[in-house]
N, C-alpha and C positions, 0 to 999 in steps of 0.2 A: 571587535572585542576590545574594549578599552583597557589600557594597562592600569587605570585607576582602580581596577577591581582586584589587584594582586598584592601579595605580601611575600617577601623572601624569607626562607628558613635556612639554617645551616645544612650542609651536606655531611653525611655520616659515612665513614669508611666501611668497607666490606667487613672488616674484623669485628665491628660492633653489632652485626646482625647475623645471628645463627638460628637456623630453623630447627624447631623442636618437633620431630616426627610424632604423629598421633595415629592410632589405629583407625579411628572412625573418620570417614571422609567428610562429615558434615561440620561446617564451621559457621557461626554467626559472624557478621562483620566486626562487631566490637570485640568478641572473644578472640577472633583470629588476630586482630591487630594488638590486643593486649598481651598476647604471647610473644610478641617481638621484644627481644632484650635490647631496646634502643631508647634513647632519649633525644628528643629534638629540643634544641635551645633557640629561643627567639633572640636574634642578635642585632636587630635594628630597632630604632625608636619609631614612634608614630610618624615621623617625617618621611619615612621610606615606604609608606603604605601604597605608593603608586607602583611598586615593583612587582616582579613575578614570583610566585611561589612554586618552586619545583621540589617536590617531595620524592626522594629516591630511596626506596626501601630495598636494600640488597638482601639477597637470600642465598644460602648455600643449601641446595636441594639434594637430598639423597635420591638414588635411582628409584626407590620404592615409595617416595613420599606420596605420590598420587598414582598408585598403581591400579588404574581402572581400565581394563581392556575390553569390557563389555560394550557391544555396539549400543550407542545411544546413551552411554553413561558419561560422567564428567570427563573433561579433557585430561589426558595423561601428560602432565607437565614434564615427565622425564624425557619427552621429546626435546625439551629445551633445558639441558643441564646448565647450571650457572645463571639461570634467568634472574635478571635484576629489574623489578618493576620501576616505572617512573610515573609520577603524577603531577598535575598542576591543580592548585586550588584557586577557585574563582568565585566571584559573587554573581548570582543569577539575577538578572533584572526582573522587576515585578511583572513586566509584560514586554513583548517585542515592540520595537519602535514602529511608529505609524508608517514609516517608509518601507517596512517589510510587508505591509498589507497589499494584497494583489490589486493591481490596476492595469489597464491596457498600457503596454509599452510599445514604442516603435521598434521595428526590426531595422537592420541596416538596409534602408530603402535604396532601390535603384534610382538614379537621378531622373528628375522629371523631363529634362531636355531630350533624353533618349528612350524613355519608357515606352512611348507609343511605337517607335520603330522596333523595339524589342518584341512587343506582342503582335504587331501587325505583320512584320516581315522577318522576324528572327534576327534583327540587327544587333550589333555590338552595343552593350550598355554596361557601364561601370562608373564608379565615382573617381577613378584615377588614383585612389589611395593605395591600391595594391592590397595584398593580404595583411590583415591586422592580427597582432599576436592574440592567442587564445589562452584563457585560463584552463587549468586542468584540475579536477577535483577527484579525490579518492574517498570512498567509504571504507573504514577499517575498524576492526576491533581485534584485540588480542585475547583469544579464548584461553590462553595459558596464564593469564593474569589472575592472581588470587582474589582481588576485589571483584573482578568481572565474574569469576566463577561463583563467588559468594552471592553477589547480587542476582545472578541468574538462578541460582538454587532457591534463594528466598522468593524471587518472583514466581517461580514455578509452583512453590508450595503455597502461595497465596490464593491459588485457584481451587475451588471445590471440585470434588470428583465428578460432578455433573455439569460443570461449566463448559460450554462448547468451545471456549477459547483457551482452555488449558493446553499446555504444550503436549505434543504427541509423545508417546513412549515407545512407539513401534519403529521409529526410523533412526538412522545414524545422524541425529541432529547436531552432534558435537562437531561434525565435519565443517559446519559453517563458521566455526569460531576458532579452530586450531590455527596456529601461527607457525609458518615455516620460513619466516623472514621474507615472505613474498612482497610486502609493501616496500621494503628497502630496495629490492631489485626491480620492482615495477617502476619506482621513481627513477632509478638509474637508467632503465630502458628508455624512458621518455627523454631524459637528458641526453642520452646517446643518439637518439634517432629523431628528435623533434625540437631540440633546444632553440633553433633560430626562430621558431614560429610560436613559442610559448612565452607566457608572461609571468603567471602566478600559479604556484602549486598550492593546493589547499587540502588538508586532511580533515575529514569529518569523522569524529570518533566519540566514544562513550564517556559518560560521567556518572558519578555515584554520590549518594548521600554523604555529607561530611561526617566523619566518624564520631559517634557518641557512645558512651557506655550504657548499660542497661538502666541506670538511674536517670538517664536523659541529659546528663551533663557531658561536656567534651572530655574525652579521655586525655590523660596527662600528656601523651606524646604529641598531641595536636593542640596548639594554642587556641584560645578563644580569639577569633578574628574580629569580633565585634558584631554590630547589628547587621542584619541582612541574611539572605538565604545563600549559604556557601555550599559549593559542591566540589568534589575532587574529580578531575578528568584524566583520562589516559593520555600518555604520549609514548611514541615508540622508544624502547629502551636504548636504541642506538643513537637517538637524537642528542646532539651536543648541547647540554643545558648548563654547562659551566659558565659562571659569570654572566648569565643571560638575564636581562632586565625586561625583555618583552618576548612574547611567544612568537617571534618571527626570525627567520633565518634566510641566508642568501647563498647561492652558488652562482657566481658571475652575474648574469642578467636575470636569473630566476629567483624569485622570492618564494619562500615556503612559510605557511602559517597553519595553525591548528584552529579548528572551530568545533566546539563541543555541542552535543545535541541540544543542551539547554538553551543555547544561543540562537537556535532557529526553529525549535519546535513550538507549535501552538495548536492544541493544548499540550502541556508537558507535565506529567505527574510522577514519573518514575523512569528508571533506566529502561531503555528499549533494546530488544534483541531481534528486531524484525526489520530486515532490509527494505521491505515495501513501505513500512511506516517511515523510515528514514528518508527514502526517496520521495515520499509524498510531501515532504516539507521543503523541498528544494526551492519552491517559489518564494520562501522567506529569506533566502540567502541575500546578503548585502555585498555591495562592491564586487560584482562579478561581471566578466565580459559578456556582451550580449549573446555571443556564441561561445560555448565552452565545451570541453571534452569531459566525459564522465567515465571514470575507470573504477572497477573493483580492484581489490589489492592482488587478485590473481590474474590481472590483465597485463600484457606486456606488448611493447613495440619491438619487433625483432629485425627490422630493416629501416633504413633512413626513409622518412616520409615527409611530405609537404602538406599544406592545407587542402590540396586537391583531394586527398583521401577523406576529408571531413567536411569541408565547407568552402565554397567560393561564392563571391557575390554574383557572378554570372549565372550559376546553376543552382545555388541555394545549398541547403543541407544535404549531406550524403547519408542515406539510410541503407542499412544492411539487413535484409529480410530473407527468410527462408520460405520461398513460395510453395514448396511441396509439402509443407507442414502447417496446417491451418487450425484455427480455433473456432468452435461452434458459436453461433450467436445466442444460443439458449442458456438460460440460467443453469449453472453446473450442478450436478447431483452431489450429494454428500460423499459419494464414493471418490470424487475427484479430490486429489490431494495437492498440497503445496502450490508449486508454480502453476499447474494446470487449473487448479481451482480459482486462483486469482486472475489468470488470463481469461477464464470463462466469465467471471463476474465483470471484468473490464470490457470484454467484447459485448456483453449484454448491455452495458452502459453505452458503448459506442453505437450499437444497433438501435437503441432507443432514440439516440440523437440523429444518426445519419442513415438509418435503414438497415434491415437485417441482411447480414452476409457473413460468411466465414472470412477471417482475416489471418494473414500469415504470421508465423513465429518471428520474433525479433531476435536476431543473432546475438549470442552472448560474447560480445566483443566491445572494444572501446566505442563509445557513442558520442556523436555530436548533438548538442542540445541548444535550442534557442531559449534564452531566459524570457523573452517576450511571449513566446508561445506557452511556456510554463505558466505565466501569469494568466493567460486566457483559460487554460485548463483549471486553474484555481478559481476563476470566476464562474465557470460552467458547472463544476462538480464540487462545491465547497463542503457539502454534507458528507459525501463519500470520502473525501480527503481527510476531513476531521475525524471521521469514524476510524479510518485506517490508522491514524496517528495514535490512537489509544490502544491498539493491539500490540501487546508486548512481544508476542511470539509469532513467527511466520508459519511454522508447521504446527497446526493445532488439530485437536481430535475432531472437531466439527466447526460450527459457526460459518458465517459467510466468508467468502474469500475476500482478499484485500483489493483495494484500488492499486493497480500496478502501473506506476508512473511512467516507466520507460515504454511499456507496451502502449499505454494510452497516448503518450507523446507522438510516437511514430505514426500511429494510425490516425490520430487527430489531424496531423499535418497533411497526410494524404487525402483524408476525407474533406477537410476544409478547402483544399485545392480543387477537388471535384465540385464541391458545393458552389464555390466562387465562379467556376467556369459555367456551370449550368444556370446560375442566377443571372450572370452577366448576359447570357444569351436570351433566356426566357423573359426576365423582368426588365433588364437593362436595355436590351436591343429590340425585342419584338413586341412585348406588351405595351399597352397604352400608358401614358404618363400618369393617368389616374388609376392604374392597375386593371384597366379593362382588358377583356379578351373576347373579341367578337369574331365574326367570319373573316374579316380582313386579316386580323392577327393570326388566326388559325391557318389561313391559306398561305400567308407569308412563311410561317414556321414550316409548314409541310413542304413547300417548294425548296426552302433553304437546306433541308436535310435530304433532298433528292427525290421527293415525291412528285407525282404528276399533278396537273391542274385538276380542279374539281370537275371540269367537263369530261374527263376520262373516268370519273367515278372511282378514282384510286382510293383504296382503303388501307393499303399497306405498302411498305417499301423495304427492300432488302439492302443491307449495307455491308460492305466489305472494306477492311482496312487497306490503306494505300502505302506508298513509299514516302518516307520522310528522311530529311538530311540533318535533323537536329543534332544527332550524336554521331555523325560521320567522323571517323577518327581524326582525319586531317583538320576538319573544321573545329573540333573540340580543342585540338592542340593550338591552333591559331587563335581561337577565341580566348583561351586562357592566357596565352602569351600577350595578347592585347591588354589584358588586365594586370600584367606584371606577375603572372604565375607560371611556373614550370611544372609540367606533368611529372608524376612520380616514376618516370621510367617504366611505365606500364604496370606499376604496382596496383593502381586502381583503375578499373574500366567502368565508365558510366553505361549502364544497361538500359535505363529508362529515365525519361525526363518528364516533369509535369508540363512542359511545353508541348508534349505529345499526347496529353489527355489524362487518363486515369490508370494507375499502375495495376489495380486489381481487376481490370476489365477481363472478363472471361471470353469475350468475343474478339475476333480478329486473329491475325497470324501471330505465332509465337517466335520470340527471339532467344537470346542467350538466357539460360537458366529458367526458361518458361515465361519470362516477362513479355508483354506486348512487343512485337517486333515490326520494324519498318524498313529494314535493310535486307534485301533478298540474299545477300551473301551470309547473313547471320540467321536466316530462318532455321527453325528446327527441322528435323528429318521429315516429319509429316507434311509440313508446309512446302518443303522443297519438292515434294511429289506433286504439288499443285492442288492439294486438298483445299476445298473451299470452306472457310469458317465464317460464314455470313450470319448476321443477326437480322431480325425483322422488327420493324417499328409499325405497330398497328395504330391507325389514326384514332379510332374511338377509344382504345384502351389507354393510350399515352396522352392524348390531348383532349380527352373528355373529362370525366370525373366531376361533373357539376353536382354540387349538393342539392338535394330536393328543395325547390322553392327559392334557390339563390342563384344569381347570375354567375357565370364562370369568370374567374379573375386570373390575371397573369400569375399572381403569387400562388394561387391554388394549382395552376398547371405546373408551376415549378415544384411545389411540394409533391405533386403526384409523381412526376418523373424522377425527382431526386431521391425521395424517401419511401413513398408508399409502393411504387412499382420501380424499384431501382434498376431492373433490367431495361426499362425504357430509357432511363437516363444514360446508362452505359452505352446503349446502341446509338443514342443521339450524339454522344461525345465522339464516337468513331466517325459518324457522318460529318460532324462539324470539323474535326481535325482533318479529315480527308478533303473537305471542301476548302480548307485553308491553304492547300498546296503543300509544297515540300518543306516550308518553314513558317513559323508564326502561327497565330490563331485569329487571323483576320475575319473568318466567318463567324466568330463569336462576338466580336466587339460591337458596341453601339455606334451609331453614326457620330461623327465629330461634333455636330451641332446640337445634339440632344442634351437638354438641360433638365435637372431635377426640378420638381414642382416647388412653388413657394411654401414656406412653413411658418406657422405662428408659434412654434416651439422656441422658447428662450434657450440661448446657448447655455450649456451646463457650466457650473462652477468647476467641475472636474474636467479639465481640458483633455484628459486622456480619452474621453468618450468621443471626441471629434476625430480620432484616428479611424480611418475607414475600416469597417468590419461588418460582418453579418451577425444576426442575433446570437447572444450569449445565453442560450437556454439548453437544458439537459434533455429536453424532449422536443422533437421537431414539430409536434402538434401545437406547442405553445409559442412558436416563433412567429413574429409579424414580419413577413418578407416583402410586403408591398414597397414600391419605390419611395412613397411618402414616409413610410416608417423607417426604412433602413437608412435613408439619407435625410432624416429630419434635422440633423445638425449641419447639413450642407445644402441649404436651399439654393436654387438657381446656380447649380454647379455642373460642370461637364460630367455627364454620367459615364462617358468613355474613360476619362482620366481617373475618376473615382474608382471605377471597376478595375482598372489596371492596377491601381494601388492595392486593392484588395487581393487580386490574384498574385501579385509579386510578394505579398506577405507570406505566402505558403509555398513558395517554389522549392523544389527538391529534386534529387535524382536518386535512383536505386544504384548502389555501387557494388561492384564485385572486386574484392580485395583478397589476395592469397592469405588464407587464415587457417588456424587450426584450433579446435576445441578438444583438449585432452583431459584425461583423468588420472589421479593417483589412486591405485587400487591395492596392488600387492607389490612386493619388492621386485619380483621377476618381471611383472608387467611394466613397472616404472623404469627399470633399466632398459627394456626394449623400446619403450616409448621415447625416452630422452635420447637414445641413440638414433632413433628415426628422425627426431627433430634436428639433431646435429647434421643429418644428411640433407634436410630440406632447407636449402639456403634461400628459397623463394618466399618463404612465409614472412608476412609483414605484421600481422596481428595474431596474437596468441593468447589463449586462456588455458590455464592448467588448474582444473577443479579438484578439490580434495574430496575423495570418496574412500579414503583408506579404511580398510576393515581388518588388516593384520600387518605385521612387520613394521609397526609405526616408527620406532626409533631408528631402524635401519633406513627406512624411506626418508625420514626427516634429514638424516645426515647426507644421504645420496642426493636428495633434491637441493639442499642448500649448497652443496659443493657445485652442483651443475649450474645453479643460478649465479654463483660467484664467478664461475669461468665465463659465462655468457656476458655478464655485465660487471666487469671487474674494476671499473673506475669508481672510487668512492666519491660521494658528493661532499661538499665542504661542510654540510651540516651533520655529518656522521662523526660520532665520537670514537667509534671503533669500526674500522673498515673490514675487519676480519669476519669470516663466516662464523655462525653460531653453531 
């Protein structure tokens, strides 16, 4: 966001702004601002147009100014006595820069000199750079802000009574916008517990139409800023804007900046109140670390943490999923509301791409995100993302659910890893270079997964998971230390690794929290009793599937076991992991001398397309998975090395971190809940969700006081360190 889009105005003292109470709760933006007894004076000449405009409208609010206690009604700003709004005026670009358009991006690749030993035998592999600092982004709005309230009310009234995307009237939707000073303390918590590993904090927040009166001209309190589309953006009222000429701040080694929705939304037509719409546009962000942390303003870090909790080059991204709560692959009914409706739509999209299955809930905690994988998502589902970006409200009376970016991201990573593993074996290793699949290939595949020779007329094979050492505690600790990392003193335990197959596999023994288990000491109770959890691979079902009148191909076999009959692929994965021994995935890898076929395809002008990847389609039926198609930009190339580069792109672990998800409901419940958190010194990740239905002002004070005690060191960018 360039400082060339900003203009400075004078700052006005508190005494100049007195609120005039009014009985009716409804205000238009222009009339609301016109009632301010304030005059802004432009104090600089045009030579200063490169500076920042910080508009601070101070208000003295009476306790009953916004006295709306009804569930689902406007936010009661009496929760925030003495609230002083703060805004930034900025010019909106005509369009986003071309650099914001999605293209394939590289991840932090494992070095080529050790990549093969990493996958063939589980060897150590890293680039020697150690942990790189991560950016942290927050999505935030202040529902107590008068411009926000006015914009939200106007947006809601713009929908007709029969519009399916009109905001719901039956839920406590105001809970999503109330502000209890969570953002200030969320930032403080990361500074206190993750500072050495962070680089840049960024707050993503709302903006509004530049004020104009009913006649269409700028109201007198806001100067005419010249040509262009100008908007006013929120900034936290505690942010120190005195003598500030750019919207950037520092606390030691940490930089803080603001990014308003207009600077990364496409399309963008109005103020957005939908967190799913905001998240859907993350792929348009600029100047962000390849791996970053995503926080809501009610997320906190409550213990010192290292990158081991979020990402390491050796093991990849750390996902936190709740395996005992899953989402159906079917299109959700209209009875599904809010989060579950959007998760249902998202899992339907995933099932169309990767095969039908239930997928687990993504825990509501701080998330590690790969910008490169976000770009892939934007390339695969551009229509769904663009549609969601236009939905102003998250909780609507009807309409399709939204594309849920964080749900999609986690499951896309897991499914792409599975897809890469199966493709590497079926097409890259066993199938013919020309995509052929005859008796020789079928026999080789059958024997490699544990089947008997044809002479025995074997038609099925039973598979049982074996023992693996990938995540043995001592090995993980030594492996991380080799890469310059120190474990979190047991704050995060790795429960499953993509080096051991597929996280959602229903077959095989269970380990901690129900994830696939490979350590007898961590088997769940049922497996400790010796219960067999075998799966069966039927030769005709899994390796047949020839279309009438067409020869069977390697890519068709792959699509059959990966997507059409996913239980076949799941069982094959267990067999191949077992055949690979205690470490690595040697049974999956193509021979070292296997080369891709020649290609007459010209190299693309877009060099990003040469990054190893599998088809970017939203329906697996439309994918061209033959070797000649997938590697058309890499002719006469080692299939083994190319496949390893694809697999390492999607490496991940399922992590278990002491965490808590709590709610604000009533004063009595809040007091008990916060006392409980004070006793739980082991918790590392915390979310405290606003579901207040009564006792609002008392809860607000109690909760702010508690936050101030927990994270009492003010950051350098805070103008007022005291609690509100």
